[in-house]
N, C-alpha and C positions, 0 to 999 in steps of 0.2 A: 820604085814603089813596089811594095809587096802585094802579090796577088793572093786573094783569099780563096782557098779551096773548099768547096762544099761537098762533103761526102754524101752520097745517096745509095740506097740499097734497091736492087731490082728482084722482084719475085714473079715466078710463073706459078700460078695456083690453079688447081683443078677442083671445083666444088662438086661434090656428089651428094645429092640429096633432094628433097622436095623443094619446089619453088614457092616462095612466100606469096600468098594470094594477092597481097597488096603492092608487090614489088614488080616494076617493069624492067628490072635488069635481067640480063641473060642473053644468050646468043640465039637468035630466032632458029637457025638451022640446026642447032644442037638439041638433043632431047631435053625434056623439061627437068629431068632429074640429074643433069650433068652440064657443068658450065666451066669454061676455061677463062681466066682472068690474068691480066698482066699489070702488076702494081709496082709503083716506084715510091718508096718511103724514105724519109729522112732518117739519119741514124738516131738511135736512142741514146747512145753514149759510147764511151771508150772503156774497154776492159783495163783495169789496173795492172794486171799481171802480164798480158800479152800486148797492151797498147793497141788493141784491135778494135775497130768500130763494130757495133752489133745493133740489132733490133730485137725488142722483146716480142714474145708471142701475143701479148695483150694488144700491142700496137698493131700487129699484123691482122689479128682477129678483129679489131675495131674497124680497120679499113675495109676488110672483106664484108663485115656486116653492112656497112654502108652501101655496098654494091648489090648484095643478094636480098637484103630486107630482114633477115633473122637476126635476133639480138646476139651480141657477141658471147654471152654466157652460155648460149646453146651449141657454140662451135667448138671444134677441137681438130688438132693436126693428126690425120690418121696414119701417115707413113713417116718413118724415122729413117733418114738417109744415112748410110753406114759412114761415109766420109765427111758428112756435115757435122760440124761442131755445134752442139746444143747442150748447154749446161745452165741449169737454174733458170729456164724459161728464156735464155738468151740465144738468138739466131746469129751465128757467125758466117760471113760469106765464104765461098770457096775460092773465089779469085776476084780481081778488080781491074779496071781499065781506066785510063786517064783520057778525058774528053777535053781536047785542047781548045776547041771553039769557045767554050763557056767556062773553062777552068773548072769543070765538075769532075769529081772522082766517083765513078760508079762501081759499086760492089754488086756481084752477081751471086745468086743463091740457086741451090739445086731446086728442081720442080717439087712442089708440096701438093698434097691432097687434103682438102678440108671436108669434114663431114659434121653432121649433127651429133652431138655427144650421145653415147649409147644410153646414158642414164635418163634421157628424155625420149628416146625412141624404143626402147625395149618394152615389150609387152609384159605386164605384171600378171602373176599367176603361175599356173603349172607349165610343164613343158609340152602338154598336148598328148603325153604318152597314153594316159587312160583312154582318151578318145580314139587314138589310133588302134589300141587294143580292142576296144569294142567294134570298130570298123572292120578290123580283121577277123574277128569271131563271127560277125554277121555274114561274111562272105563264105564261110566254110559250109561244106554239105551237110545238110540236116540241122543247120543251126536255127534256133528259135529266133523270132523277131525281137530285136533289142527295143525295149520300152523304157528302161530305166537309165536316165542320163544324169542322176543326182550327184555322182562323184565327180563330174566334169566341173571345170571352173570357167567363170566368165573373164572378161578382159580385166576386171578389177581384182581378180584373185579370189573371189567368193565361190564356194561350192554352189552349184546350180539347185541342189535340194533346198539349201537355205533360202535362196531368192524365191524359189517356188513355194516354200512354206509360208513366207510372208504374204504372198498373193492369196494362198488358200485361207489363211487366217482373216484377211480383210474381206474376201467374198463370204466366208462363214458369218462374220459379224454383220454384213449387210443382209444376208439371209435371215439372221435372227431378228434383226431390227424390222424386216418386213413381216415376219411372223408375229412379233409383239404388236406392230400396228394393226394387223388383221385381228388379233384377239381383242384389243381394246376397242376397236371400232364397233364390234358386235353385229357387223352386217354380212357375215359369212363371206368376207372378202377372200378370194383364193390367192395363194402365194405360188408363183410360177417356180417351183423347185426344180423342174426339169431343166430349164434354162440355166439355173445355178450350178447344175452338175456338168453340163457340157462345157468342153474346153476347146480352144482354137486349135490345138495340136491333134485333137481326136483321141488322145490317150487319157485314160481316167486319171483325174487329180493331178494332171501335168499341165500347167497353165503357160509354160514357156514354149518357144518354138523348138523344133528338133533338128538335128543335122541333116544336111541334104543327102548324105550317104546312107542314112538310116531308112530301113524298109518302112518304118512307121510314117515317114513323110509321104509315102505313095499309097496311103490307105485307099483301097477301092471303095465304091459306094456301098457294096454288100458289107464290107467290114465296118463302115461307119454306121450303116443301119442296124448291124448287130449290136454295136455298142449303144446306140440310142434305145433299142429294146431293153438292153440290161438296166439302163438308167430308169426306164419307165417302170420296170419290175421293182426297182429299188424304191422309188417314190411311192408306188401302190402299197408295198410292204410297210413302209414307214407310216403312211396314212392309215392302214389297217391296224397297225399297233396302237397308234394314238386313239383311233376310234374304239378299240377294245378297252383302253384305260379309262376313257370318258364313260363308256357304258358301264364299266365296273363301278366307277364312282357313283354314277346315277342309280345303279342297282342298290348299292350300299345305303344311299340316302333314302330310297324308297323303302328299303327293309327296316331302317330305323324308325322311319314314319309309321310303318305298319305296326312295328312293335309297340310304339307308343299308343297308337290308336286301339291296339288290341288290349293293352294293359288298361286303358280307360274304359273300354267296353266291359271287360271283366269287372272292373270296379263298380261300374253301374249296374250290372246284373246282380252283383253281390249286394249292392245297396238296395236294390228292389227287393231282393230276397229278405234282407233284414227288415225292411220297412213293409213287412206283411201286414195282413189284417189283425192278427193277434197282437202284434207290437203296437200298431196304431191305436187299437182299443185300449191297450195298456197305458199308452201315453196320454190319451184323452181322460182316462179314469184318474191317472195320477195328477193331471193338471186340475181337474175338477175338485179333487180332494184337497190339493194345495190352496185352491181358491176358497174353499169352504172354510179350511183352518184359518186362512188369513182373515176372512170375514168375521169368524168367531173371535179371533184375537182382537180385532178392531173393536167389536162390540164390547169386549171385556175392557179394553183400555178406555173407551168412552165412559163406561159405567164408573171405572176407577177414578178418572179425571173429574167427572161430575161430583162424585162423593167427596174427593179431596177438596174441590172448589168450595163445595157447601160448608165444609168444616173449617178450612184454612183461608178461603177467599181468593186462592190462585191456583192455577194449574201448573204443577211442577213435574209431572210424569210425562216423558216422551215415549212414543210407540215407534218401535222399529220393526220393519218387515223383513222378509227373507231377502237373501242376496240374489238379484235377478241376474247378474252378469254371469254367474257360474253356469247357468243353463244355456248360454250363448257363447261360451268359450269352448273351442274345439281344438284338440291337439292334432296336427297334421303329420308330424314326424318326431320320433323319440318320445321321451316321457317327461310329463310335467306334473309338479305338485301344486295343488291349489289351496290357499288359506284365505281366511277373512283378513283383510287389510285393517289395521287399527285406525281410529279416527285421528286425523291430524289437525293442527291448529290453522292450517291454510284453508281447510274447507269451511264453507259458510255455515253458520249456526242455524238450526231450525228454531223457528219461533215457538215460544212457550205456549202460545195459545192455539197452535196448530196441532190438533189431536189426530190428524190423519197419519197413519204409519207410512213413512217413506221407505221404499225399497233401497238397500245399499248397492251401488253400482261400482264399487271398487273392490278389487281382489288382489291378493299377492300370490304371484306365481314364481316357482323355482324350477330350474331345469334339472332333470335327472339323467340326462344324456349328454353327449359331447356337443351337439348343437341341435337342441330341440326347437321345434316351431309350432306356434299356436296362432289362431286367428279368431276374431270376434265376428260372429255371424250377424248379418244385418237382414232386415225384412226386405225382400226384393220388390214387394208392392210399395213399401214406403219410399224406397230409393227412386221410384218413378217421379216423386215430387221434387227431386233435386235436378235442376237444370241450370244452364248458363244464363237463361233469360229471366230466372227467378231471382231478383235481387236480394230478397230476404233469406232465401234458402238454396244456395248453390254449392254447399260443401259440407264436410263432416270434420268434427274436431274431437281429439282424444288426448288424455294426458297420461304420462307415465312418470312414476316417481322411482328414481334410481336408488337402489338399496345397497348394491355391492360394487357398483362403478367398474365393472369388468367388461368383458367382450360381448356385445350385444348388438344386433342389427334390427332396428325398429322402423317401421314404415307401413307400406300398403301393398296389397295383393290384388291383382286384376284378375277378374273371373273370366273363364273361356268365352261366356256368352258375350261379355263386353269386348273381347278381341274380335269376335266375328261381326258383331253389329257395327263396329267402327272401321270395318274394311280390313281387319287383321286376319290372321290365319288361325285363330282359335287356339292360341298357345295355352297350355295348362301349366299352372304353377306346380312344380314337382320338387318339394325339398327332400333332403336325405341327410339324416344325422350322421351317418357313418362317413360319407364323403365331406361333410361340413358345408353342405349347400343349404342356404336359408334364404331369408327375405333379402332381395336385392342381387342375388346371384344368378338370375336368369332374366329374360326378356319380359316376364309377366309379373315382376315385382320390383319395388323400390325401397331401399334401406339406407339407414344412417347409424353410424357407430361413433358416438362421442368420445369413447375412450382412445380411439385412434385418430379422430378428426376426419373420417372418411365417409363418403357416400357411395352407394353400390347400385348398379343397375346393368343387366345384360352381361354379367361376369366381368365388368370393368369397375374399378375404383378410382375416385377422384377426391381430392382434398376439398373440404367445405370450410368456409370462413368461421373459425372459432378460436378465441384467443387461448383458452385452456381446456383440457379434457374435463368431461363431466365427473362429478364426485358424488359420493353417497349423499342422498337427501335432496339433489337437484331434481327439479320438475321439468320434464321434457314435454313441451307442447307439439303436437303433430296434427297438421291439417291437410285435407285433400279437397280441392274444389274445382268446379268447372267454370271457365272464363269464355269470353267471346273468341279467345285464340286457342282454346283447348283445355287440357288438364294442367293443373298447377299443384305442386306439393312443396310444403315448406315446414320449417321447424323453428322452435323457440326454446331457450333455456332459461328457466326462472323468469319468464316474461320477456326476455330480451330476444327480439326477432333475428334469426340467422339468415333471413333472406330466402328467396326461392331456390329450392334444391333441384327440383326436376320440372320439366314441362314436356308436354306431348300434344301436338296439334292434330293427331289422328285418332282422337278418342270418340269423336262423334258427340252427340247431345245427350247420351245416356250415361248415367253415373253407375259404374260397375266395380268400384273399389272397396276393399274390406281392410280394416286395421289388422295388422300382423306383426308378430315379434319373434325373433330367433335368439336363444340364449345359449351361452356356453355353459358347460357343466358347473352346477351349483350357483350360477348367476341368478339374482332375484330382483324383480321389479314389481311395482304396484300398478295396476291397470285401472284407470278411471274413465268411464264413458259418460259421466255427467249424471244429473245436470249441474251438480255442485262442483265447479272447477276451482282450483287454487288461483289461476290467473284468467284474464279476460279472454274470452273466445274470439278466434279470428273473425274479422268482419265478413258477414255473409255466410258463415258456417254455423251449423247447429251441432249439439252434442249427439254422440252416437247412441245415447240412451233413448232418444226420441225415434230411432230408426230400428230398434230391435223388436222382435215379435213378442208382444205381451200376452199375458195369460187370457185376457179378453179376446185378443185376436185369435188365439188357439181354440177357445171355447166356441167363438163364433163360427169357426170353420170346422165344426164338428163332423161335417159330411166327410166320409172316407175319400171320396174323389177329390174334394177340395183340399184336404190335408196332403194327399199324394202330390197334387199339382204345386202346392206351395212348397212342399219339401224338395221338389225338383229344382226350384228357384234358388235354393241355398248354394253356397260355394262348394264345388266338388273337391273333396279332399283326397289326395292320393298319397298312399304310403308305399313302402318297399314291397310288402308282402300281401296286404289286404286293405280294403277301404277302411279309413279311420273311424272310430266311433267317437261320438260326442261325449265329453267328460262332464258330468254333472256334479253338483255339490254332494249328492248322496254317495258318491263313490270315493269321497276324500278318505274316509277311515280305511276302507279296503285298500285304497291306493298307498296309504302310508305304510301299511304292512307290507305290501308288495315292494315298496321303496326300500324298506329296512332289509328284506331278504336279497334284493337286487345289490344294494350297497355292500352286504356281507359277501355275496358272490364276486362282486367286482374287486373287493379287498383281497379275497383269496387268489383272484386271477392276477392281480397286480404283484402279490407276494411270489407267485409262480414265475412271472416274467422277469422279476428282479434277478432271479438265479440265472438268467439266460446271458451269456457273454458272447457278443458278436465277434470279438477278436479271436475267439478260439475256432471259428469256422474257417476251414482252409479252402473251401470251394463253394460255389454257388449250388452245387448238387445236394449238399447237406441241408440247405434251407428248402429246397424244392421237395425233399423227402419229408419234411415236417408237416404236421396237420395244418391245413389252411386256417382253421379257426385260431390256432396258436400263433401262426404268423400274423393274423389280423390283430390279435391281442397284443403282441409285441410292438406292432407299429402304432397302435393306439396309445400304448403306455409311453412311447417315444415322441408323441405328438406329430406323427407323420401320416400322410394319406394312406389309407388301407384298401382303396377300391382296386378293381381290375381282377384279373385271374390269379390263381396261386402262383403261377410263374412270374407274372407282373410284381406280386408282393415280394417274392424271393429276390428278384433282380433289384427291386427298390430298396430292400433291406440290406443286401450285400453291397450296394453302392455306397452305403454309409459307413462301411468298415474302416476304422482307423481315423474317423473324423470326430472333432469335438462337436458339442451340440450347437454352438454358435456357427459352426462351418457348414451346417446341413444346407444344401441348395434350396433356394426359396420355392422352386417348382414342386418339391416333394413335402413341404411343410403343410400341416394341416391347420384348421381354423383354431384348434386349441394349442397350438405350438407356442412355447414360451422359451426363449433363448437362454 
């Protein structure tokens, strides 16, 4: 019978490396980083060329892995025996012996050393040369303390400066978030900025630890206190800078308020000077004369109607009085031309038997400036009858007939007295035709422009529900009334209600609003204050004609002191240079002549501006050397804002060089800009 010979391989292996924390293998007497093992493995196969038994490295490493606990892929054979045959990961024995007792053939190998593969144990990053260089320099005589370790690397290979910068950014964001919370809370919550500047290392802006060999690691208490004092000075300096900025802003705000108050004060003084005794006497005499002429005309009409009735049996002559609206229409900014509005079919017919002459309360106004503004003055004493508790009379209604359907802002102006009485700050409506500020462009006015479908208040614009833009011939109804919830302003077009446009719950119980309109150049509208309206008056409102000061009111207040007191209750008008003057119908003829001369001058100015070519300007200095008025006229002719200093105008004009008209930025476009 043939005996089966089983070849086996014997290995003496020395493992040098860390002990696996979960492994119980190893020799207790040996150091934890060195273990000796004796392994017997079966052969892996026979080599075809030499017919020699061998064991692969993978089989050997797998057996060792079971003994020491580390995975086989982490291990490698560290030494290569010179006389040991090792090819293609095959381990061949150096000699063999026959064991007769069990017919086993034992192959012996040279001792091997096993280690963890270097690719898993080597430290990533630099060689540590830069840290050694810094350490050597710090030991030299007279060397300064090393505080910059940013060029060193950590175990992951990153520069320490990059790691430190991430920490700095995170701490800066936390500090900014704390500042924002303190600013929003408004309770003067203090932010501990000193703690945010301190670092664990004691080095400014270095949030990592420092090497033990560095002198910075052994900062004395004196050195740390010195660094803290430096932090305190930095925090105080920053707070002082912020306080200066806040103080400068507050001072600027106070200066602007003072300038406005001073402007208003000068306007009031000028108004008092104009409304002197001689002027008041002249106004009273003129009003008495007009009343007498009206009475005489009425008597003549009565006699004429009576004679015609006796002869023909019916009264056919209507008497018409003077236009009372012209005396109560005041221009606040720019120039307005005033004309008598023709009678329309929409107005109610006067009875043929009514021989009392009615005053016409409808005027046609046309703007002669870029954005002129006018207001209808109401009697302050009569406005006292309007209140939210008065169900029959809690608002005012006015109608405007659109003639040119261009850019216009129509609405209401709130008087400064109304602002103060309702808890406001006494804001004064200040229009400016040069900058294009009109009704709705500040907090003291409310406006609506049907050509653009927008409503305006406080410098903001919003769309209003309107299917189409208004057109020539449309009648715009405009009302303002007091409700239990405050003020309410609404509009209607040809009798169709557009809904509530504005509300304000802080107006109080006193009505202090006046009808106002701002028109672009050459835009025309008809103003109708009643009582004959084209469409039904808003429920609870009354026509503005019932609230203007009549001739009887003026004649009854013939006392100088009474007239002065009543005049103070009128809406204060503020213009750019001097207090505005009330435009009456008597000034129409003179105003037409002035308009013609103004138009001729504007035409010459436009012809002069047309010759200006912005593309020929090579630098902004050429524009700054130009006359400021010429710069202003050029900007106006281009439809661009012309406010600010001469340098601002030059910068604004030069910024438009090379741009087409439709490419002009919206922030520089004026009210009269047309793409």
